[in-house]
C-alpha positions in Angstrom: -39.0 11.7 16.0 -41.8 9.6 14.4 -44.3 8.1 16.8 -43.6 4.6 15.6 -40.0 4.9 17.1 -41.5 6.0 20.4 -43.9 3.0 20.3 -41.1 0.6 19.5 -39.0 1.9 22.4 -42.0 1.6 24.7 -42.6 -2.0 23.8 -38.9 -3.0 24.2 -38.5 -1.1 27.5 -41.5 -2.7 29.3 -40.3 -6.1 28.2 -36.8 -5.5 29.5 -38.3 -4.1 32.7 -40.3 -7.3 33.2 -37.2 -9.5 32.9 -35.2 -7.2 35.3 -38.0 -7.3 37.9 -37.7 -11.1 38.0 -33.9 -10.8 38.2 -34.4 -8.3 41.0 -36.6 -10.6 43.1 -34.8 -13.9 42.6 -33.3 -13.9 46.1 -35.7 -15.5 48.6 -35.1 -12.9 51.3 -36.1 -10.0 49.1 -39.1 -8.2 50.7 -41.9 -7.4 48.1 -43.3 -4.5 50.1 -40.0 -2.7 50.6 -39.1 -3.2 47.0 -42.6 -1.9 45.9 -42.2 1.2 48.0 -38.7 2.0 46.7 -39.8 1.3 43.1 -42.8 3.7 43.3 -40.7 6.5 44.8 -38.0 6.1 42.3 -40.5 6.1 39.5 -42.0 9.3 40.8 -38.5 10.8 40.8 -37.9 9.8 37.1 -41.3 11.4 36.1 -40.6 14.5 38.2 -37.4 15.1 36.2 -39.2 14.5 32.9 -42.2 16.7 33.8 -39.9 19.5 35.0 -38.9 20.0 31.3 -42.6 20.6 30.4 -43.7 22.5 33.5 -46.0 21.4 36.2 -49.6 22.5 36.2 -52.2 22.6 39.0 -54.5 19.6 39.6 -58.0 20.2 40.8 -58.1 18.1 44.0 -61.5 19.4 44.9 -63.1 17.7 41.9 -60.7 14.8 41.3 -59.2 14.1 44.7 -61.4 11.1 45.2 -60.2 9.6 41.9 -56.6 10.3 42.8 -57.1 8.6 46.2 -58.8 5.7 44.6 -56.0 5.2 42.0 -53.3 5.6 44.7 -54.7 2.7 46.7 -55.3 0.4 43.8 -52.0 1.2 42.0 -50.1 0.7 45.3 -51.8 -2.7 45.9 -51.1 -3.7 42.2 -47.4 -2.9 42.5 -47.1 -4.7 45.8 -48.8 -7.8 44.4 -46.6 -7.7 41.3 -43.5 -8.0 43.5 -45.0 -10.8 45.4 -46.1 -12.7 42.2 -42.7 -12.3 40.5 -41.0 -14.1 43.4 -43.2 -17.2 42.8 -43.7 -17.4 39.0 -41.7 -16.5 35.8 -41.8 -13.1 34.2 -43.4 -14.7 31.1 -46.1 -16.3 33.2 -46.9 -13.1 35.0 -47.0 -11.1 31.8 -49.7 -13.4 30.4 -51.7 -13.4 33.6 -51.6 -9.6 34.0 -53.1 -9.2 30.5 -56.3 -10.2 32.3 -56.4 -6.6 33.6 -58.3 -5.8 30.4 -61.2 -7.9 31.8 -61.3 -5.9 35.0 -61.0 -2.6 33.1 -64.0 -3.6 30.9 -66.1 -4.6 33.9 -65.2 -1.3 35.8 -66.1 0.7 32.6 -69.5 -1.1 32.5 -70.2 -0.3 36.1 -68.8 3.2 36.5 -68.6 4.7 33.0 -71.8 3.1 31.8 -70.2 1.7 28.7 -71.7 -1.4 26.9 -70.2 -4.8 26.5 -69.7 -5.8 22.8 -69.6 -9.3 21.4 -65.9 -9.0 20.7 -65.2 -8.0 24.2 -67.1 -10.9 25.6 -65.2 -13.3 23.4 -62.0 -11.7 24.3 -62.7 -12.1 28.0 -63.2 -15.9 27.4 -59.9 -16.2 25.5 -58.0 -14.3 28.3 -59.5 -16.5 31.0 -58.6 -19.6 29.0 -55.0 -18.3 28.8 -54.8 -17.8 32.6 -56.1 -21.3 33.1 -53.4 -22.7 30.8 -50.7 -20.8 32.6 -52.0 -22.1 35.9 -51.9 -25.7 34.6 -48.3 -25.2 33.4 -47.2 -23.8 36.8 -48.8 -26.6 38.8 -46.8 -29.1 36.7 -43.5 -27.3 37.6 -42.5 -28.0 41.1 -40.0 -25.0 41.1 -42.9 -22.5 40.8 -45.7 -21.7 43.2 -49.3 -21.6 42.0 -50.0 -18.9 44.6 -48.2 -16.6 42.1 -51.1 -17.0 39.8 -53.4 -15.6 42.5 -51.1 -12.7 43.1 -50.9 -12.1 39.4 -54.6 -11.9 39.1 -54.7 -9.4 42.0 -52.1 -7.3 40.0 -54.5 -7.4 37.1 -57.6 -6.7 39.2 -56.2 -3.7 41.1 -54.4 -2.3 38.0 -57.4 -2.8 35.7 -59.7 -0.8 37.9 -57.1 1.9 38.6 -56.7 2.5 34.9 -60.4 3.4 34.6 -60.1 5.9 37.5 -57.0 7.3 35.9 -58.6 7.7 32.5 -61.4 9.8 33.9 -59.0 12.0 36.0 -56.4 12.4 33.2 -59.1 13.8 30.9 -59.4 16.9 33.1 -55.9 17.4 34.3 -52.4 17.9 32.9 -51.2 14.4 31.8 -47.5 14.7 32.9 -48.3 16.3 36.2 -50.9 13.7 37.0 -48.6 10.8 36.1 -45.8 12.2 38.3 -48.2 12.5 41.2 -49.6 9.0 40.7 -46.1 7.6 40.7 -45.2 9.0 44.1 -48.5 8.5 46.0 -48.8 4.7 45.7 -45.3 4.4 47.4 -46.4 6.8 50.2 -49.6 4.8 50.6 -47.7 1.5 50.9 -45.3 2.9 53.4 -48.2 4.2 55.6 -49.7 0.8 55.3 -46.7 -0.7 57.0 -44.2 1.8 58.5 -42.4 -1.2 59.9 -41.1 -1.8 56.4 -38.6 1.0 56.9 -36.0 -1.5 58.1 -36.4 -3.5 54.9 -36.3 -0.4 52.8 -32.8 0.4 54.2 -31.6 -2.9 52.7 -33.2 -2.1 49.3 -31.5 1.3 49.1 -28.0 -0.1 49.9 -25.7 0.6 47.0 -25.3 -3.1 46.1 -29.1 -3.7 45.9 -30.1 -0.3 44.6 -28.3 -0.5 41.2 -30.6 -3.1 39.7 -33.7 -1.4 41.1 -32.7 1.9 39.4 -32.1 0.2 36.1 -35.4 -1.7 36.4 -37.3 1.5 37.3 -35.6 3.4 34.5 -36.8 1.0 31.8 -40.3 1.1 33.3 -40.3 4.9 33.2 -39.0 5.0 29.7 -41.8 2.7 28.6 -44.5 5.0 30.1 -42.8 8.2 28.8 -42.4 7.0 25.3 -45.9 5.6 25.2 -47.3 9.1 25.9 -44.7 10.7 23.6 -45.9 8.5 20.8 -49.5 9.7 21.4 -48.3 13.3 21.5 -46.4 12.7 18.2 -49.6 11.7 16.3 -50.3 8.1 17.3 -53.9 7.3 18.0 -54.9 5.3 21.1 -56.5 2.8 18.7 -53.0 2.3 17.2 -51.0 2.2 20.4 -53.3 -0.3 22.2 -52.5 -3.2 19.8 -48.9 -2.2 19.3 -48.3 -2.3 23.1 -49.5 -5.9 23.2 -46.3 -6.9 21.4 -44.6 -6.5 24.7 -46.3 -9.8 25.8 -44.6 -11.7 23.0 -41.2 -10.0 23.6 -41.3 -10.6 27.3 -41.9 -14.3 26.8 -39.0 -14.4 24.3 -36.6 -12.4 26.5 -37.6 -14.6 29.5 -36.8 -17.7 27.5 -33.4 -16.3 26.4 -32.1 -14.5 29.6 -34.0 -16.2 32.4 -34.1 -19.7 30.9 -37.8 -20.0 31.5 -38.2 -23.1 29.4 -40.7 -25.0 31.6 -43.9 -26.1 29.9 -42.9 -24.0 26.9 -45.5 -25.5 24.6 -48.3 -24.8 27.0 -46.9 -21.3 27.6 -46.7 -20.5 23.9 -50.2 -21.8 23.3 -51.4 -19.5 26.2 -49.5 -16.6 24.6 -51.4 -17.0 21.3 -54.7 -17.3 23.2 -54.2 -14.3 25.3 -53.1 -12.2 22.3 -56.4 -13.1 20.6 -58.2 -12.1 23.8 -56.6 -8.7 24.3 -57.1 -7.8 20.7 -60.8 -8.6 20.9 -61.2 -6.8 24.2 -59.2 -3.7 23.0 
């Protein structure tokens, strides 16, 4: 299959997953931590099945254990914050805000990988920050949304943006599929150890009625990641996939408008969408 088809599937899948996550967390009593734990463990299960077809390979924990631990903690916190954020703001708002993860990835690369900041990246950071400010203004105007969701969204971007840098280094020296499978399970285990009391809430999440939507959401999230890497393995360059994947921001806003009726402050949101797209392209 051509890599462009994999890339298209990846973009559509993550956009659908974003809408489903909002649908999943619409009920006020839904517990973000319990849902985050179940999501990560299910995601690990999906990747386990996928990787089983290719075969597992040993990971050098002696050399890369600290990076795995670092990524585990930061991905776990990022996932937890995403479930907290999506309860308070729209899927389209969160998608735009989480795009700021590019800023934190750049900063982490400067500090830990000794990379240099280009003029385009600096301009991109400014554009992304402006987009986040615009989203925050729009949310404050809408009484049905909570501005705290912006803070949680920024924490999603912060933790995820730094975790990516750690992952990039570790994945260069280990089998990609095996590493991703491991890094899908471990954040869920970390979150559970963080709060074992969440077990009672987890029982509610895994009830048949509640679990169905979680499985569908996790499936589309897993499909997005798998097809992204399949596209690269089929000949796509990272320089090609980076801008293509940004199309998911546009599609998520569109799907949220259609299926979630997120029409509040639509002009401000669309302007923020254009601004953030310019920013992520400059940063990337």
